N, C-alpha and C positions, 0 to 999 in steps of 0.2 A: 519457508522451507521446513520441512519436518525433520525430526530426530530419526536417523537411519535405524536406530534400534527400535523405535516405535513402528517403523515401517516393516522391518523384518518380522515383528511379533504380530502384525495386524494386516497382512497381505490382502485378504479377502475384503476387509473394511476399506482398504485403499482403493482396490478394484472397483468396489461398489461406488465409492465417492466419485471416481473417475467417470463411470457410466452415468451416474445420476447428474453430475455437473456438465456432461458432454465435453470432457477434456480428454484430449488424446495423450496417452503416456504409455511406455513400455515398461511395465513394472517387472515383468519376468527378466527383461534384459538388465535392469537395475540390480535386481537380486543377484543375478550371475555376476555382474561387473563388481559388486560389493564384495562377493565371495572371493573373486580374483584379487581385488584390492587388499583384503585383509591377509590373504595367503603370501602376497608379495611383501606386505608390510612386515608380517612375521618372519619371513625368510631374511629380509633386509636387517631387521632388528637383531636377529641371531648373529648374522655375519658381522654387523657393526660392533656388537658386543665382543665377538671372538677376535675380531681385528684389534679393537681397543685393549683387550686383555693381553693378547699375545704380543702386541707392540710394546706394551708397558713391560712385560715379562723380558722381552729381548733387551730392552734398555737397561734393566736391572742386572741381567746375566753379564752384560758387557761392562759393568761397572764394579770392579773389585771392591770398592768401598760400600757398596749397597748391602742392606741386611740380607737380601735374597741371595747375593753371591756367597756372602759368608756362610749363610746356612747351608748352601750346597757343599762348601768346604767341610763344614762341620759334619756333614752326613757322609763324608768320605769320598766325595766326587773330586776328581782331579780337575786341574784348570782346562785340560784338553776336553774333558767330558763336558764342562760347562760351555766351553766355546762350540762344541758340537751341537749341544742342545740349543744354543742360541741361533746357530746357523739353520737347524732343523726348523725351528720356529719362524725364522725369517723366510726360509723357502715356502713354508706354508702360507704366510703372508702374501707372498708374490703370486700364489695360486688363488688366494681368496679375492684379491682386489679386482680381477677381471670379472668374476662371478658377480661380485657385488655391483660393478659398473653396468653389467648386462641387466641385472634386476632393476637398477635405478633408471635405466633407459626404457625398461618395460613399464615401470611404475608410472612415468609421465603421462603417456596417452591414456592409461587406465585411470588415473586420478582425474584427468581432463573429462573423460567419457562419464565418469561417476558424477562429477559436479554438474555436467550439463544434463544428465538424466534427473538428477535430484531437483533441478529447477523446474521439472515439468510435472512433479508429483502433487496433486491437489490436497488441500486440507479437508478432511472429512467434515460434513455439516453437523450442526447440533441435532439431537434427536427430535426436536420439535420443529425442525425445517421440513416444510411439505416437499414431497417428491413431485417434480413437474418438469415439463419439456422446455417452457419458456415463460415470459412475463404474463402470458395469457392465463397461466395457472397459478400465479401468486394468490395468496389466500388473504381476503380482507379480514382485518382484526377489529376495526371501529371506523365510524364516520363522525365527523365533527362539523357541525354547521349544515345548512341547507343551501343547495344551489339556488341562485336568485331567479325568480319568475319575472320576465319583462312584460310590461303592457305596451310595449312598441318592439320593432324589429331591431334587435341588437346588431352592432357592428363588430367586426373582429378587430384585433389589435393593430394589424397593418392598415386598415381603412381609417381607423380613429387616429392613429399616429400621422398618417399622410394628410388627413384633413386638418389636424391641428398643427401640422408643420413641425412635428417633433421627432418623427422617424423617417429616415431616407434609406430605403433598401436598395433603390436603383442605383444611387451613386455609390453605396457601399460595394455593390457587385462591380461597378465600373472601376473602382479603386483596387479591389482585392480579389474579386472573383466570386464564384457562388457562395451562398450561405454567409455573407458578410453584410454589414449594416452600418448606419451611422445614426446615432442618437443625437438630437439637438434640443437645445433650450430646456424646457420643462421635463423632457424625458431623461436628459442627463441629470438634472437636479433630483428627479424621482428615483433614478438608479442610485445615486450618491446617497440619498436620504435612506433607502432600505438597507443599504450596505452599512451605513453608519449606525443606524438604529440596531441592527443585528450585532455589530461589534461592540457597541455600548452595553447591549444586554449581556454579552458574554464576559465582559470586564467586570460587570456588576456581580457577576456569579463566580469569580475568582479566576478566571482564565487569563493567563498572561498574553497580552497582544504582542504580535511579532511582525516584523518586516522581513520577508525571506526571499532568497533567489528564486527566480522562475525559470532560469536556465541552469541546469545541474549536470553534474557528471554522470555517466551512463551506469556506473556502479550503485548510484543512489537510486536510479530506476529499477535496477535489478533488486536492490535491497528492500524496497517497498513492495516488490512483487509486480510492477508494471512491465517489466522485461522479464523473460523473452516474449511471453504470451501476447502482451499488448503493444508490442513495438510497432505494428503497422498503423496504430492509431495515434502515435506520437509524431511531432514535428522534430526532425533531427538536424543537428548542425554538424554533419560528418567531419568537416574539416578540423573541428575543435573537439571531436567526440563529446558534444554535449547535447542535451535534450531539453526542449521546452516541456514544463510540466502541465499536466491536465488538471491539477488540483494542488493547493497549498498542503495537502496531506503529505505530499512527497517530502518536501524539505522539513516540515514540523516533525514528522515521525523519525526522519533520519538526523535530526538535530543532535542526538547524543550517540551517534553511531560509534561503535567500537570503545564504549565506555562502560565502566562499573559503577553503578550509582549506589548510593546509600539507601537503604529501605526507608529511612525516615524522610527522604526526599519525595517519596512517592505517596500519592499519585502526582504526576506532572500534568498540568491542564494548560493547553496552549490554544491560541486562536490567531488567524492571520487573514486579512483580506489581500487577495492577489488577483492578478490577471491569469486566466487559465487557457490553454490551447489544446484543441482536439481536432484531429483530422476527420473524425467521424466517417471513416471509410465504410461503404456499404449502406449508409443510411439512405432511405428512400421514402417515398409516399408523402403523407400529410406531415410527417415529422419535420420534413425540409422546408415547410412553409414558414414564412415569417421569422419569428425570433425563437422558435422552439429548439431546433438543433442547429447550432451554429459553430463556427471554428474558434471563436474568440469570445470570452465572457469574463465577468468578474465574480468573485465568490467569497464569502466569509466561511472559513473552514474551522472546525473544532476538533482537537486531537487529544486523547488521554493516553498516557503511558502509566500503567499501574502494575501491581505485584501479580505473581503467577498463581492465580487462584480463579476457578470457575465462578464461584460465588461473587467475588470481587468484580470480575470481568462483566458478568451479567448485570450487576448492580449499575455499573458506569455506562453500560449499553442503554439501559432504560433512561439514565440521566441526560445523556446527549440527545436521545430521542425526544425527551421532554423539552429540552432547550429550544429544539426546532419547533415543536408543536406550539410552544408558548409564543414564538415569533408570529407564527401563522394565525394564532388566535388574536394576537394583538393587532394584526392587520385585518382581522375580520373576514378572512377568506375561507371558505368551506374546503374540507380536505378529508382524505381517508388515509389510514395507516394499513399497509399490507406486510405480511410476513412472506419474504421473497422465497420462491421455491428453488430447489436445487439447480434446474436448468438456467436460472437467471442469476445465480451466484458466480462470483469470481473464484479464481483458483485458491486464494488464501483466505477467503471469507468463511467464518464458522457460521455466521448468521447476519442477515441484513434485513432491516425494516425500512421500507420506502415510505415517504409522505407523498401522496399524489393529490394535487390541488385541482379543484373544478375549474375547468377553462370553458366558458360558454361556446367559443367558436369551434371547439372539438366535440362539444356536447358530450363531455366526458372528463374523467380525472387524467391528468398528465403529471409524470414524475417531477418532482421539484427538490426532493431531498433523498439521501441514502445514508443510513446510519449502519456501520458495520464494526464487527469485532473480529480479531484475527487470532487470538491466542497468542503462541509464540512464533507464528508463520513469518511475520515481518521482522521480528526481533532476532530470530536465529540468523536471518540473511544479513542483518544490520549489526550483529554482535551486540545487541543492545541488552545489558544484564544489570543485575543489582546484587547486593549482598544482604542476605537475609539475617534474622536474629541469631541463627545458629552459625553464622559466618559462611554459609554456603552460598555459591554463586549460582544464581537462577537467571533464566531468561525472562524479561518482562512480557506483559501482555499489551497489546496496542488496540486502540479504537478510533474510529473517526466518524464524522458526520458533517453534512452541509448545514450551516446555519442559515444561509440565504444564498441564492445564486441569481444573478441578473445578468442579461435582460429576460431570462426566462419567466422570472416571478412577475414581470411587467405585463405579461399575457393576462394572467388572471386579475391582476390589479386594475388594468385599464378596462378590461371587459366587464368585470364584476361591478365596477364603480362608475360606469358610463351612464350619461343621460341622454335623452332622445335628441337634444341639440348638438350632441358629439362632444360636450364637455365631460370632465371626469372629476369626481370628488376625491380628494386627497384623504386617506384614512387618518384619523386623528392622531395615531401614534407617530405619524411622519411629518405632522404640520410644523413641529418645532424646527425641523430641519429644512423646511421650505418656506422660512419667513413667516410662519403663522398663517399662510394661505390655506384656504379650504377647497379650492377648485382650480383645476387646469382647464383654460379656455383658449380659444383661438384669439391671437393678439391682432 
């Protein structure tokens, strides 16, 4: 959520952000409602002040022992005059209270509309974010590693997994419907290995490991910006007004909701391994094949909560991106980093860098990581604040990035490290987690 003062002063900037991000919002209506809201508030404040002052005055004039009563007598006013003044004020109060009630009744719907409209206003992107319609116009920043050239016909991860007896998509669909799967044996161990390796790396770098809820209150989803715009992508438990999260970013970022932190406690660096749930409504084509775009997966997520400064926020953005790149480099997987264009940015993101890993079966790069910074957008919704050195309360900045997500990362791992006989080399970084073994083979 943005500061309404910032919105008022930057209407054209916000309108451009909405166009560039392809986000529908009625900014003109918000400005109108905001004006009405402020007018109602001013009228109510004036009436409440008058009611309070006149009420106190009536009480004093009806009390012969009060200083105000004695002052009236000293000024030559009779007791009858004082009683008449008190009655006049009381009559005025009787007229004011219905007016105040009417304004309060009008204020409720106005505030509600204002709050709902505020939830639709996008964060303007950083100046160096490329303008583009969708992911096809993301801008490549760099490539790391070279795609493997095979001297045999490589198999895709589905075929490899089926022949090794470690991936069973057919039974996963039978149990849970489309885009579900079952990992078995070494695929399960490989997934646990990449998750544990990624978490251990983050702990070594000072991130606090957390075990967090994956079923959260809806206000947490609103607070982190996943509702209302992303509501159709979430699995909802309507009876309990709870939602399954699509990423541990949600509970990690919301951990200090409605708190005022000490500046000395910043930055806060957290990570969590959790199961994630996404409906993936509207996904189609090759993205729905195999393990690429599925409903349930596991992910190690990193979150940073830092001070309110562009330079600091940008520094940590590059830090979390580097953490993810170091994981990919340790796994020996070729990848590229892209600067995500406006049309592929979320509502609250100032900027996002994606890591796309080479997947032989797709003959191209597929997204495996997203590193985002939000400035105050999430913090304002969550009331996540800190007190700076001047004792001023400020909103924090928030950032997050995937460290690793599986089973999607199993696609490049299995396909890149396959052998002609269908066996798969285990990357050296993961062998400790798999009993020192070097290869996955059919048993």
